[in-house]
C-alpha positions in Angstrom: 204.1 131.2 415.6 207.8 130.4 415.8 208.7 128.4 419.0 212.0 129.4 420.6 213.4 126.3 422.1 215.5 126.6 425.2 218.1 123.9 426.2 218.2 122.8 429.8 220.6 124.7 432.1 221.6 121.3 433.5 222.9 120.1 430.2 226.5 118.8 430.3 227.4 120.3 426.9 227.8 118.8 423.4 228.5 115.2 424.7 225.5 115.2 427.1 223.2 112.5 425.8 220.3 113.2 428.3 219.2 116.7 427.4 215.9 118.2 426.7 214.7 121.5 425.3 211.5 123.4 426.3 209.5 125.8 424.3 206.3 127.8 425.0 203.8 126.9 422.4 201.0 129.1 421.1 198.8 130.8 423.7 196.6 128.3 425.4 198.4 125.3 424.0 201.2 124.8 426.6 204.8 123.8 426.9 206.6 121.7 424.3 209.3 119.3 425.5 211.6 117.7 422.9 214.9 115.7 422.7 217.7 118.2 421.9 219.5 115.5 419.8 216.5 115.1 417.6 214.9 118.4 417.2 212.9 117.4 414.2 211.5 114.2 415.8 208.5 115.9 417.3 207.7 117.1 420.9 205.6 116.2 423.9 203.0 118.9 424.5 202.0 119.5 428.3 199.6 122.1 429.6 201.2 124.6 432.0 199.5 122.7 434.9 200.9 119.4 433.7 204.4 120.9 433.2 204.3 122.3 436.7 203.4 118.9 438.1 206.3 117.3 436.1 208.7 119.7 437.6 207.5 119.0 441.1 208.0 115.3 440.6 211.4 115.8 439.1 212.4 117.8 442.1 211.7 114.9 444.5 214.4 112.7 442.9 218.1 113.5 443.3 220.3 113.7 440.2 222.4 110.7 439.4 
């Protein structure tokens, strides 16, 4: 399966040094999260439930 990585819509562009990409992994595996500056450096694998929890936690903190 080819993973289609999607860059965060909050990315500031080419010079943004804090950007992540998300990709839906094989069915039942979950969501992949990787550093957009190092796409060959591996990724963090989260279940759909873990990813939803991460998003809820992120929403609690204002952007700096």
